[in-house]
VOROLO-635092 format. One line per 10 residues: number of its first residue (from 1); their letters; for each residue x, y, z of N, C-alpha, C, O. Coordinates in steps of 0.2 Angstrom, whole numbers. Layout:
BEGIN
NUM = A = X:Y:Z:X:Y:Z:X:Y:Z:X:Y:Z  ...;
***
This chain:
BEGIN
1 = XXXXXXXXXX = 80:158:45:78:154:38:75:148:40:77:145:44  70:147:36:66:140:36:69:135:31:70:137:25  71:129:33:74:124:28:68:121:24:63:120:26  70:119:18:64:115:15:63:109:18:66:106:22  57:106:16:55:99:19:59:94:14:60:95:8  62:89:17:66:85:13:61:80:9:56:79:11  65:78:2:61:75:-2:59:68:0:55:65:-3  61:65:5:60:58:8:54:59:14:52:54:17  51:64:14:45:66:19:38:63:15:36:66:10  35:58:18:29:55:16:23:59:19:23:61:24;
11 = XXXXXXXXXX = 19:60:15:12:63:16:8:57:17:8:52:13  4:56:23:0:52:24:-8:54:22:-11:58:25  -10:51:16:-16:53:14:-22:50:19:-22:45:22  -27:55:19:-34:52:21:-36:47:17:-37:48:11  -38:40:20:-40:35:16:-48:36:14:-51:32:10  -51:40:16:-58:41:15:-59:46:9:-64:47:6  -53:49:8:-53:55:3:-51:52:-4:-47:47:-4  -53:55:-10:-50:53:-16:-47:59:-20:-48:65:-19  -43:56:-24:-40:62:-28:-42:61:-35:-42:55:-37  -45:66:-40:-47:66:-46:-44:71:-51:-45:77:-50;
21 = XXXXXXXXXX = -41:70:-56:-39:75:-60:-41:73:-67:-42:67:-68  -40:77:-72:-42:76:-79:-38:80:-83:-37:86:-80  -34:78:-88:-30:81:-92:-33:81:-100:-37:77:-101  -30:85:-104:-31:84:-112:-27:79:-114:-23:77:-110  -28:76:-120:-25:71:-123:-17:71:-122:-13:67:-123  -15:77:-121:-7:77:-121:-5:78:-114:1:79:-112  -10:76:-109:-7:76:-102:-6:83:-98:-2:84:-94  -10:88:-101:-10:95:-98:-16:95:-94:-22:94:-96  -15:96:-87:-20:97:-83:-26:102:-84:-24:108:-86  -33:100:-83:-39:104:-85:-43:105:-79:-47:109:-79;
31 = XXXXXXXXXX = -42:100:-75:-46:100:-68:-43:96:-63:-40:90:-65  -43:98:-57:-41:94:-51:-45:96:-45:-46:101:-43  -49:90:-42:-53:91:-36:-49:94:-31:-43:95:-31  -53:97:-26:-50:100:-21:-45:96:-17:-41:99:-14  -45:89:-16:-40:85:-12:-35:85:-16:-29:84:-13  -35:85:-22:-28:85:-27:-25:91:-25:-19:91:-23  -29:97:-26:-25:104:-26:-21:104:-17:-16:107:-16  -25:101:-13:-23:101:-6:-17:97:-6:-12:100:-3  -16:90:-8:-11:86:-7:-5:88:-12:0:86:-10  -7:91:-17:-1:93:-22:3:99:-19:9:99:-19;
41 = XXXXXXXXXX = -1:103:-16:3:109:-13:3:115:-17:6:120:-15  1:114:-24:0:119:-28:-7:123:-28:-11:119:-26  -8:128:-29:-14:131:-31:-18:129:-37:-14:126:-41  -24:129:-38:-28:127:-42:-25:131:-49:-25:128:-54  -23:137:-49:-20:141:-55:-14:139:-56:-12:138:-62  -10:137:-51:-3:134:-53:-4:127:-56:1:125:-60  -9:123:-56:-10:116:-59:-13:117:-66:-10:114:-71  -18:121:-66:-22:120:-72:-16:123:-78:-13:128:-78  -16:120:-83:-13:121:-89:-5:119:-89:-1:121:-93  -4:116:-84:2:112:-83:2:105:-85:-3:102:-85;
51 = XXXXXXXXXX = 8:102:-86:8:94:-88:8:91:-82:11:93:-77  4:86:-82:3:82:-76:9:79:-73:10:77:-67  14:79:-77:21:76:-75:24:81:-70:29:79:-67  22:87:-69:24:90:-64:24:88:-57:28:90:-53  20:83:-55:20:79:-49:22:73:-50:21:68:-46  27:71:-55:29:64:-55:36:64:-51:41:68:-53  37:60:-46:42:58:-42:47:55:-45:47:51:-49  54:58:-44:60:54:-49:61:46:-47:64:42:-50  58:45:-41:58:36:-40:53:33:-44:53:27:-43  49:36:-48:45:32:-52:48:30:-59:50:35:-63;
61 = XXXXXXXXXX = 47:24:-61:51:22:-66:47:24:-72:41:24:-72  50:26:-78:47:29:-84:43:23:-88:39:25:-92  45:17:-86:42:12:-90:34:11:-87:30:9:-91  33:13:-82:26:12:-80:22:18:-83:16:18:-83  24:23:-85:21:29:-88:20:27:-96:16:29:-99  26:23:-98:25:21:-105:20:17:-106:16:19:-110  19:11:-101:14:7:-101:7:10:-101:2:8:-105  6:16:-97:0:19:-96:-2:22:-103:-7:21:-106  2:26:-105:2:30:-112:0:26:-117:-5:27:-121  3:19:-117:1:15:-123:-6:12:-122:-10:11:-127;
71 = XXXXXXXXXX = -7:10:-116:-14:8:-114:-20:14:-115:-25:12:-118  -18:20:-114:-23:25:-115:-24:26:-122:-30:28:-124  -20:26:-127:-20:27:-133:-24:22:-136:-28:23:-141  -24:16:-133:-28:10:-137:-36:11:-133:-40:6:-134  -37:16:-129:-43:17:-127:-44:12:-121:-50:11:-120  -40:10:-118:-41:5:-112:-39:9:-105:-35:13:-105  -42:6:-100:-40:9:-94:-34:5:-91:-33:0:-93  -31:7:-86:-27:4:-82:-25:6:-75:-26:12:-74  -23:2:-71:-22:5:-64:-14:4:-63:-11:0:-66  -12:8:-59:-5:8:-57:-4:11:-50:-9:14:-47;
81 = XXXXXXXXXX = 1:9:-47:3:12:-41:8:17:-42:13:16:-45  7:24:-40:11:28:-41:14:33:-35:10:34:-30  20:35:-35:23:39:-30:23:46:-34:26:47:-39  19:51:-31:20:58:-33:22:63:-29:23:62:-23  25:69:-32:28:73:-28:25:79:-27:23:82:-32  25:82:-20:21:88:-19:25:94:-19:31:93:-19  22:99:-21:26:105:-21:32:107:-17:37:109:-20  30:105:-10:36:106:-5:41:101:-5:45:101:0  41:96:-9:45:91:-10:44:85:-7:47:80:-8  38:85:-2:36:78:0:32:74:-5:30:77:-10;
91 = XXXXXXXXXX = 32:68:-4:28:63:-8:22:60:-4:21:60:2  18:57:-10:13:52:-7:12:47:-12:14:47:-18  9:41:-10:9:35:-13:1:34:-15:-4:35:-10  -1:33:-21:-8:32:-23:-10:26:-28:-5:24:-32  -15:22:-27:-17:18:-32:-21:22:-37:-26:25:-35  -20:22:-42:-24:26:-49:-26:22:-53:-23:16:-55  -32:24:-55:-35:21:-62:-34:26:-67:-37:32:-65  -31:25:-72:-31:30:-77:-36:28:-83:-36:22:-85  -40:32:-86:-45:31:-92:-45:36:-97:-44:42:-95  -47:35:-103:-47:39:-108:-55:40:-109:-59:36:-108;
101 = XXXXXXXXXX = -57:47:-110:-63:48:-112:-63:50:-120:-59:54:-122  -69:47:-122:-69:48:-130:-74:53:-132:-79:53:-128  -74:56:-138:-79:60:-141:-84:54:-143:-82:49:-146  -91:56:-141:-95:51:-143:-97:50:-150:-100:46:-152  -95:56:-154:-96:56:-162:-89:54:-166:-89:49:-170  -84:57:-164:-78:54:-168:-74:49:-165:-69:47:-168  -76:47:-159:-73:42:-155:-64:43:-153:-60:39:-151  -63:50:-155:-56:52:-153:-55:54:-145:-60:56:-143  -50:52:-142:-49:55:-136:-49:62:-135:-45:65:-139  -54:64:-130:-54:71:-129:-51:73:-122:-49:79:-121;
111 = XXXXXXXXXX = -51:68:-117:-47:68:-111:-45:62:-108:-47:57:-110  -41:62:-102:-40:58:-98:-41:59:-92:-40:64:-90  -44:54:-87:-46:55:-81:-41:49:-76:-40:43:-77  -39:53:-70:-36:48:-65:-41:49:-59:-43:54:-56  -42:43:-57:-45:42:-50:-39:39:-45:-36:34:-46  -39:42:-40:-34:39:-35:-36:39:-27:-39:43:-24  -33:34:-25:-34:32:-18:-28:31:-15:-23:29:-18  -27:32:-7:-21:31:-5:-19:24:-5:-23:20:-4  -13:22:-6:-10:15:-6:-8:13:1:-4:18:4  -9:8:3:-8:5:9:-1:4:9:3:4:4;
121 = XXXXXXXXXX = 2:3:16:9:2:17:11:-4:14:16:-5:10  7:-9:15:8:-16:12:9:-15:4:14:-18:1  4:-12:0:5:-11:-7:11:-8:-8:15:-10:-12  13:-2:-5:20:1:-7:25:-3:-5:30:-2:-9  25:-8:-1:31:-13:1:32:-17:-5:37:-17:-8  26:-19:-7:26:-25:-12:28:-22:-19:30:-26:-23  27:-15:-21:28:-13:-27:35:-9:-27:38:-9:-33  37:-7:-21:45:-4:-21:50:-7:-24:55:-5:-27  50:-14:-22:56:-18:-25:56:-18:-32:62:-17:-35  51:-20:-35:49:-20:-42:53:-12:-45:58:-12:-49;
131 = XXXXXXXXXX = 49:-7:-42:50:-1:-45:58:1:-44:61:3:-49  61:0:-38:68:1:-37:72:-3:-44:77:-1:-46  70:-9:-45:74:-13:-50:74:-9:-57:78:-9:-61  67:-8:-58:65:-5:-65:70:2:-66:73:3:-71  70:5:-60:73:12:-60:80:11:-61:83:15:-65  83:6:-57:90:6:-58:92:4:-65:98:6:-67  88:-1:-69:89:-3:-75:89:3:-80:94:4:-84  83:7:-79:83:13:-83:89:19:-82:90:22:-87  91:19:-77:97:24:-76:104:21:-80:108:25:-82  104:15:-80:111:11:-83:109:10:-90:113:11:-94;
141 = XXXXXXXXXX = 103:8:-91:102:5:-98:97:8:-102:98:7:-108  92:12:-99:87:14:-103:80:11:-102:79:6:-98  75:15:-105:68:12:-103:67:6:-107:63:2:-105  70:5:-113:69:-2:-116:71:-8:-112:67:-13:-112  77:-7:-109:78:-14:-106:74:-14:-99:73:-19:-96  73:-8:-97:68:-9:-91:61:-12:-93:58:-17:-90  58:-10:-98:52:-13:-100:53:-21:-102:49:-25:-101  59:-23:-105:60:-31:-106:61:-33:-99:59:-39:-98  64:-30:-94:65:-34:-87:57:-34:-85:55:-40:-82  53:-29:-85:46:-30:-83:42:-35:-87:39:-39:-84;
151 = XXXXXXXXXX = 43:-36:-94:40:-42:-96:42:-48:-95:39:-53:-95  49:-49:-93:51:-55:-91:50:-56:-84:49:-62:-82  49:-51:-79:46:-52:-72:39:-55:-73:37:-61:-70  35:-52:-77:28:-55:-77:28:-61:-80:23:-65:-78  32:-63:-85:32:-70:-88:34:-75:-83:31:-81:-83  39:-74:-79:42:-77:-74:36:-79:-68:35:-85:-66  33:-74:-67:27:-76:-62:22:-78:-65:17:-79:-61  21:-79:-72:15:-82:-76:9:-78:-75:3:-80:-73  10:-71:-76:5:-66:-74:5:-60:-78:10:-58:-80  -2:-57:-80:-1:-51:-84:0:-45:-80:0:-46:-74;
161 = XXXXXXXXXX = 2:-40:-82:2:-33:-78:-4:-33:-74:-4:-32:-68  -9:-33:-78:-16:-31:-74:-18:-36:-68:-20:-34:-63  -16:-43:-70:-17:-47:-64:-12:-46:-59:-14:-48:-53  -6:-44:-60:-1:-42:-55:-3:-37:-52:-3:-38:-46  -5:-31:-54:-7:-25:-50:-14:-27:-47:-14:-26:-41  -18:-30:-50:-24:-32:-46:-23:-36:-40:-26:-35:-34  -19:-41:-40:-17:-45:-34:-14:-40:-29:-15:-41:-23  -9:-35:-31:-6:-31:-26:-10:-26:-23:-9:-25:-17  -15:-24:-26:-20:-19:-24:-26:-21:-21:-30:-17:-17  -26:-27:-22:-33:-31:-19:-40:-28:-23:-45:-26:-20;
171 = XXXXXXXXXX = -39:-28:-29:-45:-24:-33:-50:-29:-34:-51:-33:-39  -54:-28:-28:-61:-32:-27:-64:-30:-22:-62:-25:-19  -70:-33:-21:-75:-29:-15:-75:-22:-15:-76:-19:-20  -75:-20:-9:-75:-13:-7:-71:-8:-12:-73:-2:-14  -65:-11:-12:-60:-6:-16:-61:-6:-23:-59:-1:-26  -64:-11:-27:-67:-11:-34:-73:-6:-33:-73:-1:-37  -78:-7:-30:-84:-3:-28:-81:5:-28:-84:10:-31  -76:7:-25:-74:14:-23:-72:16:-31:-75:22:-32  -69:14:-35:-67:15:-41:-73:16:-46:-73:21:-49  -77:11:-45:-84:12:-50:-88:18:-47:-90:22:-51;
181 = XXXXXXX = -88:19:-41:-92:24:-39:-89:31:-41:-93:36:-42  -82:32:-41:-79:38:-43:-80:39:-50:-82:45:-52  -80:34:-54:-81:35:-62:-88:38:-63:-89:43:-66  -93:35:-59:-101:37:-59:-101:44:-58:-105:48:-61  -98:47:-52:-98:54:-49:-96:59:-55:-99:64:-56  -90:56:-58:-86:61:-63:-87:59:-70:-82:58:-73  -93:58:-71:-95:56:-79:-93:62:-83:-94:61:-89;
***
């Protein structure tokens, strides 16, 4: 009998590859590129029509997704460092830019896109301590207290969420160029 792969097994992503997905406004997967399908471990038919949260790792604080959804509803893009869960129980870390796509006539959101690139070990190390604390707070006191902690953390560091993430991920130079190029390829 083959034993399942433990949940703490990290997938090392190819830093030259990108992961792209598109969901409807409610977060149901409509498209995933071939690397997304490969890394997730699901077949394309298993992914399409399912909530994107199916790849959410339990180590991810809910407050990060609350922040993401609030930003997307305002038609604003957002970067986040995300730990995802593959079908076989392994995980992978990505730097993700989420954005909403608007209907050109109604200006209503018709889809969301996510562009992902492998997160470096340095990025993972920097974000993990904060995520661990946010998750601990969520488990004992709920998402509202986790959000208050995050706001206080950013205020103490005299930085906005966007500035904090940009600093951690190094969102400049070739890194920033990569995400701009992905957006152009998947208009």
